[in-house]
Each structure stands twice: as structure tokens, then as C-alpha cells.
C-alpha positions as CSV (number, residue, x, y, z in Angstrom):
1,M,2.0,-31.7,-16.6
2,F,1.7,-28.4,-14.6
3,F,2.8,-27.8,-11.1
4,V,1.6,-25.4,-8.4
5,Y,4.5,-24.7,-6.1
6,V,5.2,-22.8,-2.9
7,I,8.8,-21.6,-2.2
8,K,10.1,-20.1,1.0
9,S,12.8,-17.4,1.2
10,K,15.8,-18.4,3.3
11,I,16.3,-14.7,4.1
12,D,13.0,-13.8,5.8
13,G,10.7,-16.8,5.5
14,R,8.2,-15.3,3.2
15,L,6.3,-17.6,0.9
16,Y,5.7,-17.3,-2.9
17,K,3.1,-19.2,-4.7
18,G,3.2,-19.9,-8.5
19,F,2.7,-22.5,-11.2
20,T,4.8,-23.8,-14.0
21,N,5.2,-26.7,-16.4
22,N,8.9,-27.1,-15.4
23,L,9.4,-27.0,-11.7
24,E,13.2,-27.4,-11.7
25,R,13.7,-24.6,-14.2
26,R,11.4,-22.3,-12.4
27,L,13.1,-22.7,-9.0
28,K,16.4,-22.0,-10.7
29,E,14.9,-18.8,-12.2
30,H,13.8,-17.6,-8.8
31,N,17.2,-18.3,-7.3
32,Y,19.1,-16.6,-10.2
33,G,17.0,-13.5,-9.7
34,K,15.1,-13.6,-13.0
35,N,11.8,-12.7,-11.3
36,K,11.9,-9.1,-10.0
37,T,9.3,-9.9,-7.4
38,T,11.3,-12.7,-5.8
39,A,14.9,-11.5,-6.5
40,P,15.4,-9.4,-3.4
41,Y,14.5,-12.4,-1.2
42,K,16.7,-15.2,-2.7
43,P,17.7,-17.9,-2.0
44,W,14.5,-19.8,-2.2
45,S,13.7,-23.4,-1.3
46,L,10.8,-25.5,-2.5
47,V,8.5,-26.3,0.4
48,Y,5.4,-27.7,-1.3
49,N,4.1,-28.7,-4.8
50,E,1.2,-30.4,-6.5
51,G,0.9,-31.7,-10.1
52,F,-2.0,-31.2,-12.4
53,E,-2.9,-32.4,-15.9
54,T,-4.0,-29.0,-17.3
55,R,-2.9,-25.4,-17.0
56,K,-6.4,-24.4,-16.0
57,E,-6.5,-26.8,-13.0
58,A,-3.0,-25.5,-11.9
59,R,-4.1,-21.9,-12.2
60,K,-7.2,-22.5,-10.2
61,R,-5.2,-24.1,-7.4
62,E,-2.6,-21.3,-7.4
63,K,-5.5,-18.8,-7.0
64,Y,-6.8,-20.9,-4.1
65,F,-3.3,-20.8,-2.4
66,K,-3.3,-17.0,-2.8
67,S,-6.7,-16.7,-1.1
68,G,-7.2,-16.3,2.7
69,V,-8.5,-19.9,3.0
70,G,-5.6,-21.2,0.9
71,R,-3.1,-19.4,3.0
72,E,-4.6,-21.0,6.1
73,F,-4.4,-24.4,4.4
74,L,-0.7,-23.9,3.6
75,K,0.0,-22.6,7.1
76,N,-1.5,-25.8,8.6
77,I,0.3,-28.2,6.3
78,L,3.6,-26.4,6.4
79,N,3.4,-26.0,10.2
80,L,3.9,-22.3,10.1
């Protein structure tokens, strides 16, 4: 199973979108600073996720969330 996730920085409220096959491990990695893109903005909290059977489906959804339409979708469901 693969997960597309959205995490929010507790520092400045920025969102980060990604996908993984282990959501718990990946969130810990973000909060321990193992990702140089997200390290300066930790701690992070999980605000949204979706599960998919295949990596291909998850990657497609992640790309959608990173598009303008996908950002609007997230803005609406997360009440931002």
C-alpha cells in the first residue's frame, strides 16, 4: 500500500506533499530532519492522507496535489 500525504509545518504553516509506503516512518523522518527540504520547518504534523494500491496511482495523485487545481482542492478540504 502507498500513501499520498500532506504535512503542515508548525513553524509557519507551509504544506509539503509527498508519497510513501510507510506513513509513520516518513513523518518521523521529516520531524527528525532527514529531508533537507523540510528540515528547516520542523516540526510537522500530518493533516491529510490517502491510500493507494500501486506506486503509480500514488505518484499521480501526488502530482495532482502539487498542481494549481490540486492546491485549490487541498485548500478547500483543509479549510485554509
